[in-house]
C-alpha positions as CSV (number, residue, x, y, z in Angstrom):
1,M,-25.2,34.8,13.7
2,V,-21.6,35.3,14.9
3,D,-18.9,34.8,12.3
4,V,-16.0,33.1,14.1
5,K,-13.5,33.3,11.2
6,G,-10.2,34.7,12.4
7,R,-11.2,34.7,16.0
8,W,-9.4,32.8,18.8
9,A,-11.2,30.2,21.0
10,L,-10.0,28.4,24.1
11,V,-11.4,24.9,24.2
12,T,-10.7,23.0,27.5
13,G,-10.7,19.2,27.2
14,G,-10.2,19.7,23.5
15,A,-8.0,16.7,23.0
16,R,-10.7,14.1,22.8
17,G,-14.4,13.4,22.9
18,I,-16.9,16.2,22.6
19,G,-14.3,18.9,23.3
20,R,-12.4,17.7,20.2
21,L,-15.5,17.8,18.1
22,A,-16.3,21.3,19.3
23,A,-12.7,22.4,18.5
24,L,-12.9,20.9,15.0
25,F,-16.3,22.4,14.4
26,L,-15.0,25.9,15.2
27,A,-11.9,25.4,13.2
28,E,-13.9,24.3,10.2
29,R,-15.5,27.7,10.3
30,G,-12.2,29.5,10.3
31,C,-11.7,29.9,14.1
32,N,-8.2,29.6,15.6
33,I,-8.0,27.3,18.5
34,I,-6.2,27.1,21.8
35,V,-6.7,23.6,23.0
36,Q,-6.2,22.6,26.7
37,S,-5.4,19.2,27.9
38,R,-3.6,17.8,31.0
39,K,-0.4,17.4,28.9
40,K,0.3,19.2,25.7
41,T,1.3,16.0,24.0
42,N,-2.3,14.7,24.6
43,S,-3.5,17.2,22.0
44,D,-0.9,16.5,19.3
45,S,-3.4,14.7,17.2
46,V,-6.2,17.3,17.3
47,R,-3.7,20.0,16.7
48,S,-2.7,18.3,13.4
49,E,-6.4,18.0,12.4
50,I,-7.0,21.6,13.2
51,E,-4.0,22.9,11.3
52,D,-5.0,20.8,8.3
53,L,-8.2,22.9,8.2
54,G,-6.0,26.0,7.5
55,V,-6.3,27.7,10.9
56,K,-3.9,28.1,13.8
57,C,-3.7,25.9,16.9
58,I,-1.8,26.4,20.1
59,Q,-1.6,23.7,22.8
60,V,-1.7,24.5,26.5
61,E,-1.8,22.2,29.5
62,A,-3.4,22.4,32.9
63,E,-4.5,20.0,35.6
64,L,-7.9,21.5,36.4
65,S,-8.0,20.0,39.9
66,D,-4.9,22.1,40.7
67,L,-5.7,25.8,40.7
68,D,-2.1,26.8,40.5
69,S,-1.9,24.8,37.3
70,V,-4.9,26.7,36.0
71,K,-3.3,30.0,36.9
72,R,-0.2,29.1,35.1
73,M,-2.2,28.1,32.0
74,L,-4.0,31.5,32.0
75,E,-0.7,33.4,32.4
76,E,0.7,31.4,29.4
77,I,-2.3,32.4,27.3
78,D,-2.0,36.0,28.4
79,S,1.6,36.0,27.3
80,L,0.6,35.1,23.7
81,N,-1.0,38.6,23.4
82,L,-4.0,37.2,21.6
83,R,-7.6,38.3,21.8
84,I,-9.6,35.4,23.1
85,D,-13.2,35.9,21.9
86,I,-14.6,32.4,22.7
87,V,-14.2,30.1,25.7
88,M,-15.6,26.6,25.6
89,N,-15.3,25.1,29.1
90,N,-15.8,21.6,28.0
91,A,-13.4,19.7,30.3
92,G,-15.0,17.8,33.2
93,M,-14.7,14.7,35.3
94,Q,-17.1,12.1,36.6
95,I,-15.0,10.9,39.5
96,A,-16.9,7.7,40.4
97,Y,-20.1,5.8,40.3
98,R,-20.9,4.7,43.8
99,T,-23.3,1.8,43.9
100,D,-23.2,2.0,47.7
101,Y,-23.9,5.7,47.6
102,L,-24.3,6.1,51.4
103,T,-20.5,5.5,51.6
104,T,-19.7,8.3,49.2
105,P,-16.4,9.9,50.4
106,A,-15.9,13.6,50.8
107,E,-13.3,13.5,48.1
108,D,-15.9,12.9,45.5
109,Y,-17.3,16.4,46.2
110,T,-14.0,18.2,46.7
111,V,-12.4,16.9,43.5
112,S,-15.6,17.2,41.4
113,F,-16.1,20.8,42.5
114,L,-12.5,21.8,41.7
115,I,-12.6,20.4,38.2
116,N,-16.3,20.9,37.2
117,T,-17.1,24.2,39.0
118,V,-14.2,26.1,40.4
119,A,-11.7,25.8,37.5
120,P,-14.2,26.7,34.8
121,M,-15.4,29.7,36.8
122,M,-11.8,30.9,37.4
123,I,-11.4,30.8,33.6
124,C,-14.7,32.7,33.2
125,Y,-13.6,35.4,35.7
126,H,-10.3,35.7,34.0
127,F,-11.7,36.3,30.5
128,V,-15.0,38.2,31.1
129,P,-13.3,41.5,32.0
130,K,-11.2,41.3,28.8
131,M,-14.2,40.5,26.8
132,K,-16.2,43.4,28.2
133,E,-13.3,45.7,27.4
134,N,-13.2,44.4,23.8
135,G,-17.0,44.6,23.5
136,F,-17.4,41.0,22.5
137,G,-17.2,37.5,24.0
138,R,-18.9,34.1,24.1
139,I,-18.5,31.6,26.9
140,V,-20.1,28.2,27.0
141,N,-19.9,26.1,30.1
142,T,-20.7,22.4,29.8
143,T,-23.2,21.0,32.3
144,S,-25.0,17.7,32.8
145,G,-28.7,16.7,33.0
146,I,-28.0,13.9,35.5
147,A,-30.7,13.9,38.2
148,L,-32.0,11.5,40.9
149,E,-28.7,9.6,40.9
150,P,-27.0,9.7,44.3
151,E,-24.6,7.3,42.8
152,Q,-23.0,10.3,41.1
153,A,-23.5,12.8,43.8
154,G,-20.2,14.6,43.5
155,Y,-20.5,15.0,39.8
156,S,-24.1,16.0,39.7
157,A,-23.8,18.5,42.5
158,S,-20.7,20.2,40.9
159,K,-22.6,20.6,37.6
160,A,-25.7,21.9,39.5
161,A,-23.4,24.5,41.1
162,L,-21.9,25.4,37.7
163,N,-25.5,26.0,36.4
164,K,-26.2,28.3,39.3
165,V,-23.1,30.5,39.1
166,T,-23.2,30.6,35.3
167,I,-26.9,31.8,35.3
168,D,-26.2,34.3,38.0
169,L,-23.1,35.7,36.2
170,G,-25.2,35.8,33.0
171,S,-27.7,38.1,34.7
172,K,-25.0,40.7,34.9
173,L,-24.2,40.5,31.2
174,Q,-27.7,40.6,29.8
175,G,-28.1,43.0,26.8
176,S,-24.3,43.2,26.2
177,D,-22.3,41.4,23.5
178,V,-20.5,39.3,26.1
179,L,-22.7,36.2,26.5
180,I,-22.3,33.3,28.9
181,N,-24.5,30.2,28.5
182,L,-24.5,26.5,29.3
183,T,-24.7,23.4,27.2
184,D,-25.7,19.9,28.1
185,P,-24.3,17.4,25.5
186,G,-26.4,14.5,26.8
187,W,-25.2,11.0,27.7
188,C,-22.7,10.3,25.0
189,R,-20.2,7.4,24.4
190,T,-17.1,9.3,25.5
191,D,-14.4,8.4,28.0
192,L,-16.6,10.2,30.6
193,G,-19.9,8.8,29.4
194,G,-18.7,5.3,29.0
195,P,-19.4,2.7,26.3
196,N,-23.0,2.0,27.3
197,A,-24.2,5.6,26.7
198,P,-27.1,5.8,24.2
199,N,-25.8,8.7,22.1
200,A,-22.8,9.0,19.7
201,P,-20.6,12.0,20.5
202,E,-21.5,13.4,17.1
203,S,-25.1,13.8,18.3
204,A,-23.9,16.7,20.5
205,I,-23.0,18.8,17.5
206,P,-24.1,21.6,16.9
207,G,-25.8,21.8,20.3
208,V,-22.6,22.1,22.3
209,V,-21.2,24.9,20.2
210,V,-24.4,26.9,19.4
211,G,-23.7,29.3,22.4
212,A,-20.6,30.5,20.5
213,F,-22.7,31.6,17.6
214,V,-25.8,33.2,19.1
215,D,-26.0,37.0,18.7
216,D,-29.0,38.1,20.7
217,G,-27.6,39.6,23.9
218,K,-29.1,36.9,26.1
219,S,-27.1,34.9,28.7
220,G,-27.9,32.3,31.3
221,R,-29.6,29.6,29.1
222,I,-29.0,25.9,29.0
223,F,-28.7,24.6,25.4
224,G,-29.5,20.9,25.6
225,A,-27.9,19.2,22.6
226,D,-30.9,17.1,21.9
227,R,-32.8,20.2,20.9
228,F,-30.5,20.7,18.0
229,Y,-29.7,17.2,16.7
230,D,-29.9,17.0,12.9
231,K,-30.2,20.8,12.6
232,S,-27.9,22.9,10.5
233,L,-25.9,25.5,12.5
234,E,-28.2,28.3,11.1
235,E,-31.3,26.4,12.2
236,A,-29.7,25.7,15.6
237,V,-28.9,29.3,16.2
238,A,-32.5,30.3,15.3
239,V,-33.8,27.9,17.9
240,A,-31.4,29.0,20.5
241,E,-32.1,32.7,20.0
242,N,-35.8,32.0,20.6
243,M,-35.0,30.6,24.1
244,N,-35.6,33.1,26.8
245,S,-35.6,31.1,30.1
246,P,-32.6,29.3,31.5
247,Y,-34.2,25.9,30.7
C-alpha cells in the first residue's frame, strides 16, 4: 500500500462535498494538499482544517469550463516547483435535470464535456509525463454510474466519455508505477447529488481515495465506493488490488 506521507496531492473540487472529504482523508495520512476551487476563498475553510492536521495546503483556483483558466492553474502549480504525486480529479457538474428530455439543449453537452471530461483529461495529460519521469504517480478520475436517464444526458455522456479515455490511457500505463483509475462515489447528498440522495457523503470514503493507495501496477479500473463501505483503508486496498477488469 502506498504511503502518502510527505507527498503532494492535487484535489480538484476540494472545497466541499466528497472532494473535501478526500482531501482531509489524504491529509490525515500526512499528505500535503493543493486544493482547487473556482475561487481561492471558497477553500479557506478546508485549508484551515488541513493545516490543523499538521500538513501543508495551497489553494488554487480555476473555472473548469474555461480551458484558459485551467491552463493558468496548471502554470501556477508548476511555478511552485513541487512534485505532484497524486491527482484526484473530483470536481464535476450536473448541469441540469431535464424532465422534458427531448428538449435538451446542446449546451448541456458542451458545458458538461468541458467540465467533466476535457478539463480532467487536460490535467491528466499535464501530469502524467512528469509522473513517468519521476517513476511514480496516482490519478483518480471521478465518474458516475448514472444510466438509462435521458433527463441527465449531458452529464451521463460526459462521464461515460471520461470512463473511455481514462481506461484507454490506463492501457498505456499498465505495469508501471504511474496508475490511473476511476472512482464512482455513488449518489450522495452533496451539492451535486442533492438532498434526496440515499447516501451520506461519508459513505464514499474510503472508496473514492483507494486509487491513490493501490500499489499493483494496474490501471483502468472503476472503484465503486459501495464496494468499500465500512472497510478500513487496508481492507479497501486489498479488495481494489484484486480487481482486474475495468468494472
